[in-house]
Structure formats: C-alpha cells, structure tokens
C-alpha positions in Angstrom: -86.6 170.9 202.0 -89.1 167.8 202.4 -89.7 166.2 199.2 -91.8 167.2 196.7 -95.4 166.6 196.0 -96.3 163.9 192.6 -98.2 166.5 190.3 -96.6 169.9 192.7 -96.3 173.0 190.2 -92.6 174.0 190.4 -93.8 177.0 191.1 -95.5 176.0 194.2 -92.2 174.4 195.1 -90.9 177.8 194.8 -93.3 179.0 196.9 -93.0 176.5 199.8 -89.6 176.8 199.6 -89.8 180.7 199.5 -92.5 180.3 202.8 -89.6 178.7 204.2 -87.7 181.2 203.7 -90.1 183.8 204.3 -90.9 182.4 208.0 -87.6 182.6 209.3 -86.7 185.4 208.5 -90.1 186.7 210.3 -88.6 185.0 213.1 -85.2 186.6 213.6 -86.9 189.9 212.3 -88.9 189.0 215.3 -86.7 188.5 217.6 -84.5 191.6 216.6 -88.0 193.9 217.7 -87.3 192.1 221.1 -84.4 193.4 221.4 -84.8 197.2 219.9 -88.1 196.6 222.8 -85.9 195.3 225.3 -83.3 198.0 224.6 -85.9 200.8 224.9 -87.4 199.4 228.7 -83.3 199.7 229.5 -83.7 203.1 228.0 -86.3 204.5 230.0 -84.4 203.1 233.3 -81.7 205.0 232.9 -83.2 207.4 232.8 -85.3 207.1 235.5 -82.0 206.4 237.0 -80.4 209.5 235.9 -83.6 212.1 237.1 -82.6 210.1 240.7 -79.1 211.3 240.4 -79.7 215.2 239.5 -77.1 216.6 238.5 -74.7 214.3 238.9 -76.3 211.9 236.5 -76.8 213.9 233.3 -75.1 211.7 231.8 -76.9 208.9 232.2 -79.3 210.8 230.7 -77.6 211.4 227.2 -76.7 207.6 227.2 -80.3 206.8 227.6 -81.7 209.0 224.8 -79.1 207.4 222.1 -79.9 204.1 223.3 -83.6 204.6 222.4 -82.6 206.0 219.4 -80.7 203.3 218.3 -83.5 201.3 219.8 -86.1 203.4 217.6 -84.2 202.6 214.5 -83.8 199.0 214.8 -87.2 198.4 214.8 -87.8 200.5 211.9 -85.4 198.6 209.9 -86.4 195.8 210.9 -90.3 196.8 209.6 -88.9 198.1 206.1 -86.8 194.4 205.7 -90.1 192.4 207.1 -91.9 194.5 204.1 -89.2 194.1 201.9 -89.0 190.4 202.6 -92.7 189.5 201.6 -93.0 191.9 197.9 -89.7 189.7 197.1 -90.8 186.5 198.1 -94.2 187.0 196.1 -92.2 188.7 193.3 -89.9 185.2 193.3 -93.2 183.4 193.5 -94.4 185.1 190.0 -91.7 185.1 188.5 -90.9 181.1 188.3 -94.3 180.2 187.8 -94.3 182.3 184.6 -90.4 180.4 184.0 -92.4 177.2 184.6 -95.2 178.2 182.6 -92.8 178.8 179.5 -90.7 176.0 180.1 -93.9 173.4 180.7 -95.7 175.2 177.7 -92.9 174.3 174.9 -92.3 170.9 176.2 -95.8 170.3 175.8 -95.0 171.2 172.3 -92.0 169.3 171.5 -94.9 166.5 173.2 -97.1 166.9 170.7 -94.7 167.5 167.7 -93.9 163.5 168.2 -96.9 161.9 168.4 -97.9 164.0 165.4 -94.8 163.0 163.1 -95.3 159.6 163.7 -99.0 159.7 163.4 -98.5 161.3 160.6 -96.4 158.3 159.8 -98.7 155.7 160.3 -101.2 157.9 158.1 -98.8 156.9 155.2 -99.1 153.5 156.1 -103.2 153.0 156.0 -102.8 154.8 152.6 -100.0 151.9 151.6 -102.0 148.7 152.5 -105.4 149.8 151.0 -102.6 150.4 148.0 -101.4 147.5 147.8 -104.5 145.7 148.5 -105.5 146.4 145.0 -102.3 145.1 143.4 -103.4 143.3 140.8 -100.9 140.5 141.6 -102.7 140.0 145.2 -106.1 140.4 144.4 -104.9 137.3 141.8 -103.6 135.3 143.9 -105.8 135.9 146.6 -108.8 134.6 144.4 -106.8 131.8 142.8 -103.8 131.1 145.6 -101.4 128.6 143.0 -98.1 128.1 143.5 -97.8 130.2 140.0 -99.2 133.3 141.5 -98.2 133.0 145.1 -94.7 133.6 144.0 -95.7 136.0 141.0 -97.2 137.6 144.3 -94.4 137.1 145.8 -91.9 139.0 143.1 -94.5 141.7 143.4 -94.9 142.5 146.9 -90.5 142.3 146.7 -90.5 145.2 145.0 -92.8 147.3 146.5 -90.3 146.2 149.7 -87.6 147.4 148.0 -89.1 150.8 148.0 -90.4 150.9 151.1 -87.8 150.0 153.1 -89.5 151.2 156.5 -91.1 147.3 156.3 -90.1 145.1 158.0 -92.1 142.1 155.4 -96.1 142.4 154.2 -98.5 139.2 154.0 -101.1 137.9 152.1 -102.9 136.0 154.1 -106.0 133.6 152.6 -109.3 133.9 154.6 -108.9 130.5 156.7 -104.9 132.5 157.6 -102.9 130.3 156.1 -99.8 132.9 155.0 -99.7 132.7 150.5 -97.1 134.7 150.1 -94.5 137.9 151.2 -92.7 139.9 149.8 -89.1 138.5 151.7 -88.8 134.6 151.9 -85.6 134.5 151.9 -85.4 136.5 155.3 -89.2 135.4 156.6 -90.1 131.6 156.1 -94.0 132.2 156.5 -95.6 131.0 153.8 -97.6 127.8 154.7 -97.4 129.5 158.3 -101.5 129.6 159.9 -102.1 133.1 161.5 -105.4 132.8 162.0 -105.1 133.4 166.1 -103.7 136.8 165.4 -105.5 139.8 166.7 -104.6 141.8 163.6 -105.6 139.0 161.1 -109.4 138.6 163.3 -109.5 142.5 162.7 -108.9 142.0 159.0 -111.0 140.0 158.0 -114.2 141.4 159.9 -113.3 144.8 157.6 -116.6 145.5 156.1 -115.0 147.4 152.3 -111.7 147.2 150.5 -111.1 150.9 152.0 -110.9 150.2 156.0 -108.4 149.3 157.7 -107.2 147.9 160.8 -103.9 149.4 162.6 -102.4 147.4 166.3 -100.5 148.4 168.5 -96.8 147.9 168.6 -95.7 144.3 169.0 -92.8 141.9 168.8 -93.2 139.0 166.5 -91.6 135.9 166.6 -92.4 135.4 162.9 -90.2 138.2 162.3 -87.6 136.8 164.1 -88.2 138.8 167.6 -88.3 141.9 165.9 -90.9 144.6 167.1 -93.4 145.7 164.4 -96.9 147.2 164.1 -99.2 145.5 161.5 -101.3 147.5 159.1 -104.2 145.4 157.8 -106.6 146.1 154.8 -109.0 143.7 153.0 -108.4 142.3 149.7 -111.0 142.1 147.3 -112.2 140.6 144.0 -111.1 142.4 141.4 -110.0 144.8 143.1 -113.3 145.8 144.4 -113.3 147.8 147.1 -117.6 146.5 147.0 -116.8 143.2 145.9 -116.8 140.0 148.2 -113.3 139.7 150.4 -110.8 137.1 149.2 -107.9 137.9 151.7 -106.2 140.1 154.1 -102.8 142.1 153.3 -100.4 142.2 156.3 -97.6 145.3 156.0 -95.4 144.8 159.6 -94.1 148.6 160.0 -90.2 148.3 161.1 -91.0 150.2 164.0 -88.1 150.5 166.5 -85.3 152.3 163.9 -88.7 154.7 162.8 -90.4 155.3 166.2 -86.2 155.7 167.4 -85.3 158.8 164.6 -88.8 160.6 165.9 -88.2 160.4 169.7 -84.5 161.3 169.1 -85.2 163.9 166.9 -87.0 166.2 169.0 -85.8 169.9 169.5 -84.0 169.7 172.2 -80.6 172.1 172.3 -78.0 170.0 173.2 -77.8 170.7 177.3 -81.7 169.9 177.6 -81.0 166.1 175.9 -78.5 165.4 177.6 -81.3 165.6 180.8 -84.4 164.6 178.6 -86.6 161.3 178.5 -88.7 161.5 175.3 -91.5 159.0 175.2 -94.3 157.4 172.8 -96.6 155.4 174.9 -99.4 153.8 173.9 -102.6 153.4 175.4 -101.8 151.8 178.4 -99.2 153.8 179.3 -97.0 151.0 177.8 -93.5 153.0 176.5 -93.3 151.7 173.1 -90.4 153.9 171.9 -87.8 155.4 174.1 -84.5 158.1 173.5 -82.5 156.5 175.4 -83.5 153.1 174.6 -84.9 152.0 177.4 -88.3 150.5 178.4 -89.1 149.4 175.4 -92.5 147.5 175.1 -91.4 146.3 178.8 -91.8 149.5 181.0 -95.3 151.4 181.9 -94.5 154.8 182.0 -96.4 155.9 186.1 -98.5 159.0 183.3 -100.3 161.8 186.0 -102.6 162.7 183.2 -105.3 163.8 186.0 -107.8 163.1 183.0 -106.4 165.8 180.7 -105.1 165.2 176.8 -102.7 167.6 177.5 -100.5 169.4 180.0 -98.0 169.6 182.4 -96.2 168.7 186.1 -93.3 168.4 188.2 -92.6 164.6 189.7 -92.5 163.1 192.3 -88.3 163.0 191.7 -88.9 166.7 190.6 -88.8 166.7 187.2 -90.7 168.0 185.0 -93.6 165.9 182.6 -94.8 167.3 179.2 -97.8 165.5 177.6 -99.7 165.4 174.8 -102.2 162.4 173.6 -102.4 162.0 169.6 -104.6 164.1 168.1 -104.3 161.8 164.8 -104.1 162.2 161.6 -106.5 162.6 158.7 -108.4 159.7 158.8 -106.1 157.6 161.3 -107.4 158.4 164.3 -104.7 157.2 166.6 -104.5 154.7 168.9 -104.3 156.5 172.1 -101.2 157.2 172.3 -98.8 159.3 173.8 -95.8 162.1 173.3 -94.0 162.7 176.6 -91.1 165.2 177.7 -89.7 164.4 180.7 -86.8 166.8 181.8 -85.3 167.2 184.7 
C-alpha cells in the first residue's frame, strides 16, 4: 500500500486498501466472465458441429449442453461474488470509520483531561502568588528592605516553601529588579541578583493592581541550577492594599518537570495503550514542554497539524493516530495556548 498521506483519516486509509482489494477482485471476476464467454462460444461451436455430424454427433450435443450449463453457473457465481464483495467493502469501510471515530474521540478526551489537569494546577499557582504578595513580611520588606526585614521575609518565604513542595523558590524583588529575599537562600544564592532584564519581572512590574498576575511559559533558569520552571508573578503593594502604589514584585517558580511529568504519565490509558502512546504537553509554539517518554522537553517542536481547529484527531504520515485539544483555561487563568496531545501507534 502507498505511504499514508498527512492528516488522512484511518477510514480513508482502510477505504483505499479495501478499494484496492475490490479492484483486484473485480479484475479477476472479469477474467472469469471472459472464460465463461469462451466456454459458451465453445459450446455453441460444438452444437453446430454435432448438427453437421447428424446421429453420430449426438454425444457432442450432450457435451455442449453441459459446457453451456457450467459456463452459466460460473457466470452467476461471478456476478454474485461481485455483488457480495461490494457490500462487504462498504461494511468494512463503515465499521472502520466508526472505530476510528470512537478511538479518536476517546483519545481526544484523554488529551483534554491532561491539559485541564495542568491548567487547574497552574490556576492554583496564580492564587498562591497573589495571596503571598500580601503577606506582611513580604509587604514590609518590599517597602523597607533592611537587613532585618530581608531576613524575616526570607524566613517567611521558607516556611511557605516547606508547606508547598511544588515550588523551586520564591523571590521578592524591588522595583529596580534586584532580588531582596528568597525562600531557599542556602540552595539558591540569588539575593542581590539583578533580574530586571527577565521577561517575568518586566511583566510583573507592569501589573495594574495587586489582583492581577502574569504567567510565563516554561523555561530553564540558570539561577535555579538549570531547572525547568513556570514562573508566576504578582505585584506587592504598600500595606497589602491591591489598589495602593507598587512596592515590589513577587515571583514564584513552579517546579515544572516533576509536576508536569506526573500529569502526562498518569493519563488514563491501559498498559497496552500506554506502551504505544506518547502523551505530550505543547506550548503555543508547539514546543514540547512535557512528554511521557521524557524526550524532547524544551528542545523538540511537534508538527501538530491542527487544521485551524482547537481540538480533533487525524492520522499522521507514520500512520499514528494524533489526538489534540487546546487549553480551555480554568477560572481566571485563561491559559497560555497550550495543547494536550496523544500520539498513538
């Protein structure tokens, strides 16, 4: 069979194979019909010769009649075979189309579930960063970053980290982009570091109120030992009042790899399916940000052929079924245009 074209449905592939089978079968049926026609012609010639031979040709007449009957039976069988084959091919195509739809829709649901789980998780991170930005130790340190205030804020951030193990670190920055306190100073010596050039800081500094937040795509951070993190930022406001003047920026670095890994490896697939499936999370640029096989994270761009759709499924050039669903967001977290994707051979 020829190579499968991109974005070609399973039913179309099966249909092409069935059509190829039907073409071959009908070609053979046509050959049988030609043989039947030749037998009829031979029977006719035998009858003519028997008539010429008179009484001595009676035996030829009987043989000619038998040959004609056999030819007729062959012709009827060939026609019945052709009709049954057409019905069978149609039924096969319908059955495979139904199977493709059922399988694709089920995997589509799994892809949606994966991206929904991570969205709900990340929505909680947006709540965390806005809440902790109003902590009195954080607010006081941002307003007056004395050595004592910075030490107190770092201790307070450390207490938070002990309860929330999904974070790598929490950084409190002044409005100039200098880190003035962090929760794990013994692990990440970032106090005094200039982060004013970081995209997350720039976006956090521009937030209009303390009720707002910014969420950033997954990235590898040198100051976090090269770990992959999704960073969330909120504005620290004077007196903890969301409408007051800004005093600093709080950044929380979500420990991405173990949390996302648990999501893509925990999807609802039976062991046989899991062995021949790859579960992915893609960012809006189709970059792999999590993979059930631990391959390609932050380095691979997956060639998702969405056809302008937010969800769907198709057969790719390698004959694998690809199901995908774009993030619907969750509550006030609108999502970052990420996709849940299942690739199944």
